[in-house]
C-alpha positions as semicolon CSV with decimal commas, in nm:
position;residue;x (nm);y (nm);z (nm)
1;X;4,254;5,468;11,487
2;X;3,925;5,294;11,577
3;X;3,836;5,583;11,810
4;X;3,858;5,843;11,532
5;X;3,536;5,985;11,385
6;X;3,477;5,921;11,012
7;X;3,681;6,142;10,782
8;X;3,367;6,270;10,607
9;X;3,222;6,387;10,938
10;X;3,545;6,570;11,024
11;X;3,556;6,735;10,680
12;X;3,195;6,847;10,713
13;X;3,259;7,000;11,055
14;X;3,572;7,175;10,927
15;X;3,378;7,345;10,646
16;X;3,082;7,428;10,872
17;X;3,322;7,579;11,127
18;X;3,487;7,789;10,856
19;X;3,153;7,946;10,761
20;X;2,978;7,909;11,098
21;X;2,683;7,814;10,882
22;X;2,532;7,478;10,790
23;X;2,368;7,637;10,485
24;X;2,694;7,771;10,340
25;X;2,874;7,446;10,420
26;X;2,601;7,250;10,243
27;X;2,633;7,475;9,936
28;X;3,011;7,433;9,925
29;X;2,989;7,055;9,962
30;X;2,687;7,020;9,730
31;X;2,483;6,834;9,995
32;X;2,168;6,917;10,189
33;X;2,149;7,132;10,500
34;X;2,021;6,826;10,686
35;X;2,324;6,619;10,588
36;X;2,559;6,880;10,733
37;X;2,354;6,913;11,051
38;X;2,344;6,536;11,093
39;X;2,721;6,500;11,047
40;X;2,798;6,774;11,302
41;X;2,552;6,623;11,552
42;X;2,722;6,286;11,509
43;X;3,057;6,445;11,589
44;X;2,914;6,620;11,897
45;X;2,778;6,286;12,016
46;X;3,118;6,131;11,961
47;X;3,280;6,391;12,188
48;X;2,987;6,419;12,426
49;X;2,981;6,799;12,411
50;X;2,845;7,074;12,183
51;X;3,074;7,223;11,919
52;X;2,832;7,502;11,817
53;X;2,601;7,735;12,005
54;X;2,272;7,741;11,813
55;X;2,113;8,080;11,879
56;X;1,827;8,235;11,682
57;X;1,917;8,050;11,363
58;X;2,281;8,155;11,408
59;X;2,574;7,923;11,465
60;X;2,865;8,024;11,688
61;X;3,150;7,790;11,769
62;X;3,190;7,695;12,133
63;X;3,530;7,736;12,293
64;X;3,597;7,366;12,241
65;X;3,464;7,383;11,886
66;X;3,689;7,678;11,800
67;X;3,999;7,505;11,937
68;X;3,917;7,180;11,759
69;X;3,838;7,359;11,431
70;X;4,174;7,539;11,429
71;X;4,372;7,220;11,483
72;X;4,156;7,019;11,245
73;X;4,194;7,280;10,970
74;X;4,572;7,249;10,986
75;X;4,553;6,869;10,986
76;X;4,316;6,864;10,688
77;X;4,548;7,097;10,496
78;X;4,845;6,871;10,561
79;X;4,641;6,568;10,460
80;X;4,532;6,736;10,137
81;X;4,893;6,836;10,064
82;X;5,017;6,481;10,127
83;X;4,747;6,334;9,901
84;X;4,828;6,588;9,631
85;X;5,197;6,492;9,636
86;X;5,113;6,124;9,604
87;X;4,859;6,190;9,328
88;X;5,102;6,397;9,121
89;X;5,414;6,195;9,195
90;X;5,602;6,092;8,881
91;X;5,852;5,815;8,821
92;X;6,105;6,090;8,765
93;X;6,205;6,243;9,101
94;X;6,118;6,610;9,116
95;X;6,216;6,895;9,343
96;X;6,023;7,219;9,392
97;X;6,269;7,495;9,483
98;X;6,209;7,860;9,566
99;X;6,504;8,098;9,558
100;X;6,548;8,473;9,584
101;X;6,521;8,634;9,236
102;X;6,871;8,781;9,209
103;X;7,031;8,472;9,358
104;X;6,839;8,261;9,107
105;X;6,941;8,469;8,805
106;X;7,307;8,520;8,884
107;X;7,400;8,217;9,095
108;X;7,159;7,924;9,070
109;X;7,054;7,911;8,706
110;X;7,410;7,920;8,565
111;X;7,477;7,602;8,767
112;X;7,164;7,407;8,679
113;X;7,308;7,284;8,348
114;X;7,592;7,104;8,519
115;X;7,353;6,974;8,784
116;X;7,127;6,822;8,516
117;X;7,430;6,661;8,351
118;X;7,514;6,487;8,678
119;X;7,152;6,409;8,770
120;X;6,950;6,381;8,446
121;X;6,683;6,188;8,639
122;X;6,594;6,495;8,845
123;X;6,316;6,737;8,750
124;X;6,362;7,080;8,910
125;X;6,061;7,311;8,944
126;X;6,213;7,653;9,013
127;X;6,027;7,960;9,138
128;X;6,151;8,295;9,264
129;X;6,057;8,479;9,582
130;X;6,230;8,638;9,877
131;X;6,176;8,670;10,250
132;X;5,936;8,461;10,463
133;X;5,801;8,147;10,299
134;X;5,529;7,894;10,383
135;X;5,684;7,581;10,238
136;X;5,375;7,362;10,278
137;X;5,114;7,597;10,136
138;X;5,344;7,684;9,844
139;X;5,397;7,310;9,773
140;X;5,774;7,351;9,796
141;X;6,041;7,102;9,889
142;X;6,298;7,364;9,979
143;X;6,361;7,738;9,979
144;X;6,691;7,925;9,958
145;X;6,685;8,251;10,149
146;X;6,890;8,508;10,335
147;X;6,852;8,452;10,709
148;X;6,712;8,800;10,776
149;X;6,372;8,681;10,902
150;X;6,230;8,431;11,152
151;X;6,101;8,104;11,008
152;X;5,889;7,839;11,185
153;X;6,074;7,630;11,441
154;X;5,954;7,316;11,262
155;X;6,163;7,400;10,953
156;X;6,499;7,238;10,897
157;X;6,755;7,513;10,825
158;X;7,095;7,440;10,674
159;X;7,343;7,722;10,631
160;X;7,524;7,758;10,300
161;X;7,762;8,009;10,454
162;X;7,774;8,372;10,562
163;X;7,697;8,637;10,304
164;X;7,983;8,863;10,200
165;X;7,941;9,189;10,013
166;X;8,181;9,412;9,822
167;X;8,192;9,711;9,587
168;X;8,198;9,597;9,224
169;X;8,235;9,769;8,889
170;X;8,378;9,692;8,548
171;X;8,760;9,698;8,518
172;X;8,733;9,983;8,269
173;X;8,513;10,190;8,500
174;X;8,757;10,143;8,790
175;X;9,055;10,232;8,574
176;X;8,891;10,557;8,462
177;X;8,726;10,658;8,790
178;X;8,950;10,517;9,063
179;X;9,044;10,863;9,188
180;X;8,727;11,045;9,077
181;X;8,376;11,080;9,222
182;X;8,173;10,776;9,128
183;X;7,818;10,696;9,020
184;X;7,655;10,483;9,289
185;X;7,413;10,211;9,177
186;X;7,132;10,127;9,421
187;X;6,855;9,866;9,432
188;X;6,504;9,886;9,579
189;X;6,524;9,529;9,709
190;X;6,825;9,612;9,928
191;X;6,799;9,989;9,991
192;X;7,039;9,968;10,287
193;X;7,319;9,796;10,092
194;X;7,545;10,101;10,065
195;X;7,479;10,200;10,426
196;X;7,564;9,845;10,537
197;X;7,887;9,853;10,337
198;X;7,999;10,183;10,490
199;X;7,902;10,063;10,839
200;X;8,102;9,742;10,798
201;X;8,411;9,893;10,633
202;X;8,409;10,273;10,687
203;X;8,501;10,292;10,317
204;X;8,321;10,578;10,140
205;X;8,344;10,740;9,799
206;X;8,284;11,081;9,655
207;X;7,961;11,075;9,458
208;X;7,914;11,210;9,107
209;X;7,556;11,083;9,073
210;X;7,327;10,799;9,181
211;X;7,094;10,555;9,003
212;X;6,818;10,337;9,153
213;X;6,715;10,000;9,005
214;X;6,427;9,769;9,097
215;X;6,636;9,455;9,154
216;X;6,990;9,358;9,243
217;X;7,048;9,187;8,910
218;X;6,969;9,514;8,727
219;X;7,216;9,715;8,934
220;X;7,482;9,447;8,893
221;X;7,427;9,428;8,518
222;X;7,462;9,805;8,509
223;X;7,795;9,765;8,688
224;X;7,905;9,507;8,428
225;X;7,808;9,757;8,157
226;X;8,036;10,020;8,313
227;X;7,755;10,248;8,429
228;X;7,879;10,286;8,786
229;X;7,977;10,101;9,102
230;X;7,742;9,878;9,303
231;X;7,736;9,681;9,625
232;X;7,735;9,314;9,528
233;X;7,686;9,000;9,738
234;X;7,969;8,761;9,653
235;X;7,758;8,477;9,508
236;X;7,587;8,720;9,273
237;X;7,912;8,857;9,128
238;X;8,168;8,577;9,167
239;X;8,119;8,444;8,814
240;X;8,158;8,789;8,656
241;X;8,472;8,851;8,862
242;X;8,626;8,522;8,752
243;X;8,543;8,607;8,391
244;X;8,703;8,951;8,422
245;X;8,375;9,138;8,373
246;X;8,377;9,285;8,725
247;X;8,638;9,375;8,983
248;X;8,599;9,409;9,360
249;X;8,873;9,662;9,444
250;X;8,813;9,650;9,821
251;X;8,738;9,279;9,851
252;X;8,444;9,137;10,045
253;X;8,329;9,157;10,408
254;X;8,087;8,942;10,608
255;X;7,741;9,088;10,668
256;X;7,659;8,845;10,949
257;X;7,360;8,714;10,752
258;X;7,365;8,356;10,625
259;X;7,226;8,202;10,312
260;X;7,012;7,911;10,426
261;X;6,826;7,617;10,277
262;X;6,486;7,579;10,444
263;X;6,286;7,258;10,422
264;X;6,022;7,070;10,619
265;X;6,201;6,737;10,586
266;X;6,552;6,699;10,724
267;X;6,775;6,704;10,414
268;X;6,967;6,402;10,542
269;X;6,642;6,203;10,509
270;X;6,572;6,307;10,150
271;X;6,826;6,224;9,879
272;X;6,672;6,479;9,641
273;X;6,765;6,763;9,876
274;X;7,112;6,621;9,928
275;X;7,165;6,600;9,552
276;X;7,084;6,968;9,525
277;X;7,346;7,108;9,758
278;X;7,558;6,824;9,889
279;X;7,817;6,688;9,653
280;X;8,194;6,659;9,624
281;X;8,420;6,387;9,481
282;X;8,170;6,106;9,522
283;X;8,084;6,186;9,884
284;X;7,839;6,433;10,033
285;X;7,961;6,744;10,209
286;X;7,806;7,078;10,292
287;X;7,899;7,340;10,036
288;X;7,967;7,692;10,160
289;X;7,912;8,008;9,959
290;X;8,288;8,046;9,924
291;X;8,291;7,716;9,726
292;X;8,064;7,849;9,452
293;X;8,298;7,747;9,172
294;X;8,237;7,381;9,257
295;X;7,866;7,402;9,340
296;X;7,668;7,122;9,171
């Protein structure tokens, strides 16, 4: 630690490198041009090599300066994030969770009430998003996603189980249209859902008409309302099926895509994460999607 340059010098270089300008760095930091120049020169003396090429009043990072600036920028971001977490930390443990919108609406939120009853000390900050996620920059503790993208190797990924999909509609709609052409309900967020279903099962249906919705939860609510038949991931429809609001006449099939919990910290090292998805009869165990009735 004694061989490290002062933090202020490193911060000044980081900002100067971002702009490749002492003048702009000085303006951002509310200091003089000379103060920035002096700090950068001190850092160059520390390393014994130039970090900028100074040419005709223009600054250009050297090869070594560029490499150091890239690594330093990442380190400074992590440091800022760590300080922010400490500064905003409450006595009440909190958990920032991002989950895909439809999964949040139809699977996660209905279970939060029971979770709060078991863990009233926990404060859950819930946001919705899908696909790739930068956990650090979004200030998240964990993200629940479908495993249909590549995430950083540094992330801890815990599978909740393989996704299963099935055709779903209201019992009344199935009774009336079982042997008739059917209205197919589609969603923009999963435009290949029907094609995936046919590819996995070879089960097709005569079509009377088709309707496109912006999100899965709209198409599934339309199915509950008896407006047609939709492709539904099991966790998004399991509650409605158990309540008799939907039926899945052909059952469910695996898509080969998992639901995963992504986090920077290994969940086994953070009790907050364990509380969120590990629980059963007083001992922790990994819950699979098929165990949705007992989740939380």
